[in-house]
Structure formats: C-alpha cells, structure tokens
C-alpha positions as CSV (number, residue, x, y, z in Angstrom):
1,M,107.5,65.1,65.6
2,P,104.8,66.0,68.2
3,T,101.2,65.3,67.1
4,R,98.5,67.9,67.1
5,L,97.0,66.2,70.1
6,D,100.3,66.4,72.0
7,R,100.5,70.2,71.2
8,R,96.9,70.7,72.4
9,A,97.6,68.8,75.6
10,F,100.8,70.8,76.2
11,L,99.0,74.1,75.6
12,A,96.2,73.1,77.9
13,A,98.6,72.0,80.6
14,S,100.5,75.2,80.3
15,A,97.4,77.3,80.5
16,A,96.2,75.4,83.6
17,A,99.6,75.8,85.2
18,S,99.6,79.6,84.4
19,L,96.1,80.0,85.9
20,A,97.1,78.1,89.0
21,F,100.2,80.3,89.4
22,Q,98.1,83.4,89.0
23,S,95.5,82.2,91.5
24,A,98.2,81.4,94.0
25,A,99.9,84.7,93.5
26,S,96.6,86.6,93.9
27,A,95.8,84.6,97.1
28,A,99.3,85.4,98.5
29,A,98.9,89.1,97.7
30,A,95.5,89.1,99.4
31,T,96.8,87.6,102.5
32,A,100.1,89.4,102.7
33,K,100.5,91.8,105.6
34,K,101.1,95.5,104.8
35,P,104.4,96.8,106.0
36,F,104.2,98.4,109.4
37,Q,104.0,102.1,109.4
38,F,103.3,104.6,112.2
39,R,100.1,106.7,111.9
40,Y,101.2,109.9,113.5
41,S,99.1,112.4,115.4
42,L,100.5,115.7,116.4
43,A,99.9,116.7,120.1
44,S,99.0,120.4,120.0
45,C,100.4,121.0,123.5
46,M,103.9,120.4,122.2
47,Y,103.6,124.0,120.9
48,G,102.3,125.4,124.2
49,Y,99.6,128.1,123.6
50,T,100.6,128.7,120.0
51,S,97.6,129.5,117.7
52,L,96.0,126.8,115.5
53,D,96.7,128.9,112.5
54,E,100.4,128.3,113.2
55,I,100.2,124.7,114.3
56,L,98.0,123.2,111.6
57,P,100.5,123.7,108.8
58,E,103.1,121.8,110.9
59,V,101.0,118.6,111.0
60,H,102.1,117.3,107.6
61,R,105.6,118.8,108.1
62,C,105.9,116.5,111.1
63,G,104.8,113.5,109.1
64,A,101.4,113.4,110.8
65,T,97.9,113.2,109.4
66,G,96.0,114.2,112.5
67,I,96.0,116.7,115.4
68,D,95.2,115.9,119.0
69,L,93.7,119.0,120.6
70,W,94.8,119.7,124.2
71,P,93.1,122.1,126.6
72,K,94.7,124.3,129.3
73,V,97.0,124.0,131.1
74,H,99.2,122.0,128.7
75,G,97.9,123.7,125.6
76,N,94.9,125.9,124.8
77,Q,94.0,124.7,121.3
78,R,90.8,123.1,122.6
79,E,89.7,126.5,123.9
80,Q,90.7,128.1,120.6
81,L,88.2,125.8,118.9
82,D,85.5,127.2,121.0
83,Q,86.7,130.8,120.3
84,I,86.7,130.4,116.5
85,G,83.7,128.0,116.3
86,E,83.3,124.5,114.9
87,S,82.6,125.7,111.3
88,R,85.8,127.7,111.1
89,F,87.8,124.9,112.7
90,A,86.4,122.3,110.3
91,E,87.3,124.6,107.4
92,M,90.9,124.9,108.7
93,L,91.1,121.1,108.9
94,R,90.0,120.9,105.3
95,Q,92.4,123.7,104.2
96,F,95.4,121.9,105.6
97,D,94.1,118.3,104.9
98,V,94.3,117.4,108.6
99,K,92.1,115.1,110.6
100,L,91.0,115.7,114.2
101,S,92.6,112.5,115.4
102,C,91.9,112.9,119.1
103,I,90.6,115.2,121.8
104,T,92.5,115.0,125.1
105,Q,90.5,115.9,128.2
106,Y,92.1,114.9,131.5
107,K,90.7,117.9,133.4
108,L,87.1,116.9,132.5
109,G,87.7,113.3,133.5
110,P,85.9,110.2,132.2
111,F,82.6,111.3,133.6
112,G,82.6,114.8,132.2
113,I,83.0,114.3,128.5
114,D,79.5,113.9,127.2
115,D,79.6,117.2,125.3
116,E,83.1,116.3,124.0
117,I,81.8,113.0,122.6
118,K,79.1,114.8,120.6
119,L,81.7,117.4,119.4
120,A,84.1,114.7,118.3
121,N,81.3,113.0,116.3
122,R,80.4,116.3,114.6
123,L,84.1,116.8,113.6
124,G,84.7,113.2,112.5
125,C,86.9,112.4,115.4
126,H,86.8,108.9,116.9
127,T,89.1,109.0,119.9
128,I,88.9,110.9,123.2
129,V,91.7,110.4,125.8
130,V,91.1,110.7,129.5
131,G,92.5,109.3,132.7
132,G,90.9,106.8,134.9
133,Q,89.3,107.5,138.2
134,G,89.5,105.7,141.5
135,P,92.0,104.5,144.1
136,K,95.5,103.4,143.0
137,N,97.8,100.6,144.3
138,L,95.1,98.0,144.4
139,A,95.8,94.4,143.4
140,G,94.1,91.1,142.8
141,A,90.4,90.8,143.5
142,E,90.2,94.4,144.9
143,L,91.6,95.8,141.6
144,K,89.1,93.8,139.5
145,T,86.2,94.9,141.7
146,A,87.3,98.6,141.5
147,V,87.8,98.5,137.7
148,A,84.4,96.7,137.2
149,A,82.8,99.4,139.3
150,F,84.5,102.1,137.3
151,I,83.2,100.7,134.1
152,E,79.7,100.2,135.4
153,K,79.6,103.8,136.6
154,L,80.7,104.9,133.2
155,Q,77.9,103.1,131.3
156,P,75.8,106.1,130.4
157,T,78.9,107.8,128.9
158,L,79.8,104.6,127.1
159,E,76.4,104.3,125.5
160,L,76.7,107.9,124.3
161,A,80.2,107.1,122.9
162,R,78.8,104.1,121.2
163,E,76.0,106.1,119.5
164,N,78.5,108.7,118.4
165,K,81.2,106.1,117.1
166,V,83.8,107.4,119.6
167,R,86.2,105.3,121.6
168,I,87.4,106.4,125.0
169,A,91.1,105.8,125.5
170,I,92.2,105.6,129.1
171,E,95.8,106.6,129.7
172,N,97.8,104.9,132.4
173,H,98.3,108.1,134.3
174,A,99.8,108.5,137.7
175,N,97.7,108.7,140.9
176,N,94.5,107.0,139.7
177,L,93.0,103.6,139.3
178,I,94.4,102.9,135.8
179,H,98.0,103.7,136.4
180,D,100.1,100.5,136.1
181,A,100.5,97.3,134.0
182,D,98.1,95.2,136.1
183,S,95.3,97.8,136.0
184,L,95.7,98.2,132.3
185,R,95.4,94.4,131.8
186,V,92.3,94.3,134.0
187,L,90.8,97.2,132.1
188,A,91.4,95.5,128.8
189,E,89.9,92.3,130.1
190,L,86.7,93.8,131.5
191,A,85.9,96.8,129.3
192,P,83.6,96.7,126.3
193,A,86.2,96.8,123.5
194,D,84.0,98.8,121.1
195,V,84.1,101.9,123.3
196,I,87.0,101.6,125.7
197,G,90.6,101.4,124.7
198,V,94.0,102.3,126.1
199,A,96.3,105.3,125.6
200,F,99.6,103.6,126.3
201,A,102.2,105.9,128.1
202,P,105.6,104.3,128.6
203,Y,106.6,107.3,130.7
204,H,104.4,106.1,133.6
205,L,105.6,102.5,133.4
206,P,108.9,100.7,134.3
207,Q,111.5,101.7,131.7
208,D,112.2,98.1,130.8
209,P,111.6,97.1,127.2
210,E,110.7,93.5,128.1
211,I,108.1,94.6,130.6
212,L,106.6,97.2,128.1
213,C,106.6,94.7,125.2
214,N,104.9,92.0,127.2
215,L,102.2,94.5,128.3
216,L,101.7,95.6,124.7
217,R,101.2,92.0,123.6
218,D,98.7,91.4,126.4
219,L,96.7,94.6,125.5
220,G,96.8,94.0,121.8
221,D,93.8,95.6,120.0
222,S,93.0,97.6,123.1
223,V,95.8,100.1,122.4
224,D,94.3,103.1,120.6
225,V,97.1,105.6,121.2
226,F,100.8,104.9,121.7
227,Y,102.7,107.8,123.3
228,A,106.3,107.7,122.0
229,W,107.4,109.0,125.4
230,Q,109.9,107.9,127.9
231,H,110.7,109.0,131.5
232,G,114.2,110.4,130.9
233,M,114.8,112.6,133.8
234,G,111.2,113.3,134.4
235,C,108.9,116.3,133.8
236,S,107.9,117.5,137.3
237,E,110.8,119.8,138.0
238,K,112.5,122.4,135.8
239,L,115.6,121.0,134.2
240,P,118.1,122.3,131.6
241,K,116.5,121.9,128.2
242,Q,118.8,119.1,127.0
243,Q,117.8,117.0,130.1
244,E,114.1,117.8,129.7
245,L,114.3,116.6,126.1
246,L,115.4,113.1,127.3
247,Q,111.7,112.3,127.4
248,L,111.7,112.0,123.6
249,P,112.4,108.9,121.6
250,G,116.0,108.6,120.5
251,R,117.3,110.9,123.2
252,G,116.8,109.1,126.5
253,T,118.1,105.7,127.5
254,L,114.9,103.7,126.7
255,D,115.5,101.5,123.6
256,F,112.4,101.8,121.5
257,A,113.5,99.1,119.0
258,P,111.8,96.2,120.9
259,L,108.7,98.3,121.4
260,V,108.5,99.1,117.7
261,K,109.0,95.5,116.8
262,T,106.2,94.5,119.2
263,L,103.9,97.2,117.7
264,A,104.5,95.7,114.3
265,E,103.8,92.2,115.6
266,I,100.5,93.1,117.1
267,E,99.7,95.1,113.9
268,F,99.1,98.3,115.8
269,D,97.1,100.7,113.7
270,G,96.2,103.4,116.2
271,W,97.6,106.8,116.6
272,T,101.2,107.4,117.6
273,E,102.2,110.7,119.3
274,I,105.8,111.8,119.8
275,F,105.4,113.3,123.2
276,M,106.9,115.0,126.2
277,H,105.9,117.5,128.9
278,P,107.8,120.8,129.4
279,V,108.2,122.6,132.7
280,P,106.2,124.7,133.3
281,R,103.2,123.4,131.5
282,G,101.7,125.5,128.7
283,I,105.0,126.6,127.1
284,P,106.3,125.1,123.8
285,I,108.9,122.3,124.2
286,L,111.4,124.7,122.4
287,E,111.3,128.4,121.8
288,T,110.0,128.5,118.2
289,T,107.4,126.6,116.2
290,S,110.1,125.6,113.7
291,Q,112.4,124.3,116.5
292,V,109.5,122.2,117.9
293,S,108.7,120.6,114.6
294,Q,112.4,119.9,113.9
295,E,112.7,118.1,117.3
296,I,109.6,116.1,116.6
297,N,111.0,115.1,113.2
298,R,114.2,114.1,114.9
299,S,112.3,111.6,117.0
300,R,110.1,110.5,114.0
301,R,113.2,109.6,111.9
302,Y,114.4,107.5,114.8
303,L,111.1,105.7,115.1
304,D,110.7,105.3,111.3
305,D,114.2,103.8,111.0
306,L,113.3,101.3,113.7
307,A,110.1,100.5,111.9
308,G,112.1,99.8,108.8
309,E,114.5,97.5,110.7
310,S,111.5,95.7,112.2
311,L,110.1,95.1,108.7
312,L,113.4,93.7,107.5
313,D,113.6,91.4,110.5
314,R,110.2,90.0,109.7
315,V,111.2,89.5,106.1
316,D,114.4,87.7,107.0
317,R,112.5,85.2,109.1
C-alpha cells in the first residue's frame, strides 16, 4: 500500500506536470500565428459617380470594413466629401460602421497632397495612395539616383505625413518612375518605412505568379495596399463587358493562389481592394449598385477560398 509520503510526492509531481503543461500551452497560444484573413477596403470608384449615401451601406455587404475615396475622373466620392462637409461624412461613417481606409489622389500627385494628409488625420485615415513622379525605364545606378532624388524632394510632405500618422503608398503605375518590379524594390530599400509604402498593383506587372510572388516577398512590410487586380484584356479600350471583367480575380487567367499563399507567408495585414477599371472612366463597373456588389463578392469568395486553402497548407506542413 502506498505511504502518505508516496501520495504527497505523487500529487506534487502531478501538480508540477499540470502547471508545466499549462505554461507550455499558454506559451504556444501566445506565439501562434493568427489565421490569414484579408482586410478588405471598398474602392468607391467601382460604383462610378454613385452617391456616398448609396455606396456606404455596400461596404459591409461586400465583406469590407473600410472605404477608399476616389476623386474624378474615376469616381467623385472625394468631391462629394467636400460638398457634404467633414462632419456629415464622419457621421455617415459612424452610421454605417465604416472606416475611411484610404484616400486615392493620383491627380494631385505625391507633391500636392499636404491638405489631404491633414484631412486624413482628422478623419482617422492612415493611408493615402498616389503615383510616383519622374522618368521611367531607368535601371541600375540611374534608377537608384532618381528614386533617392524623388524621396529627397518629398521630404517636407513626408514630415507632414509623419506628424499626422499617415503613410503614403506609392502605386506601381504606368508611365512614371515607380512603375516596375525594380523601381518598387529600390523604393522599398531607400524610403523611410514609417511614412512610405507600396500600393501593389499586379495589373501593371508581368502576369506571372512566380515573378509577382518573389516581388511580394522582397517588398514584405512595405506593402500597404494590395490591389486584387489582373490585366485580363486591359482597360484602355472599350470591350464587351464580359471581357472587361477579366481584370477581376477569379475571372481572368492569372492564378491568385500563389499570391494569396505569399501574402499569408509575409503576414500581410494591409488593405486589399478588389479592383478593375471600366471604360470609360467614371461609370460603375456594372449597371446597378447591386450588380457591382454582387460582382465584388464573387471575387471575394474566390480570394477567401484561396486564403482558406493557404491556411490548410500551412497547417499540413
């Protein structure tokens, strides 16, 4: 028969083992990575010049939590903000439980957004998207020199952005200095990371998943905005609607599965926008608001399914 001392020793050992197990479980839980999920922002221009009253209720219906305001010619919601005033707009955001995720201002350019930075701060927005500025098709030392000069010229704006807790995301847009993979890498290398990031647009890059994934890995935390947008058959000429829609994820030929897997690997936590351009600019991508939202949700289901597969793949390994 076990002695009282044996029982005490057994109970003490059991308690120690239980405590050790609980500590290990707590440590594992603390270090476990959260499952990858997209954080969606709804680009207002997908609805053309539709009123904010009509668009804001669609944000949550499209699985998004934020809205990206676009100005003319692509949309006119940024101008609508000026018309209704900041107080009314902020009230509408609260009414529909929506964040101002981003302000896109290509037409103002990187050197003309001082007032937008202050506006963003007042409305709790931390991202402004613009294009770069400068010559394209540079390489090597010339490219580095040009990007360094661009950043240096931008310093007053960057200081203002820093004061207002706003990050400027530069999109790799055609026909400017920051337009291709090399220029994006140099920007990420040289730019102050607290105030300059990247708005990553696959549309303007080679439609090769391996190239896109390698670039995403190289850019890492620099990516603030991911446009779920492929080239399809382009957006510069009027096409039949079904061909125009090939820019959207799940419709064109670009396989987004490797991109989603890479975004999960780099723990991307910026904004994702399901995106395309209609022809002409300024019209909704489809005739009615309901149809636009249904099409966005079609692409969202495609991306979310891929995100789920990416998570399963990581668990299997």
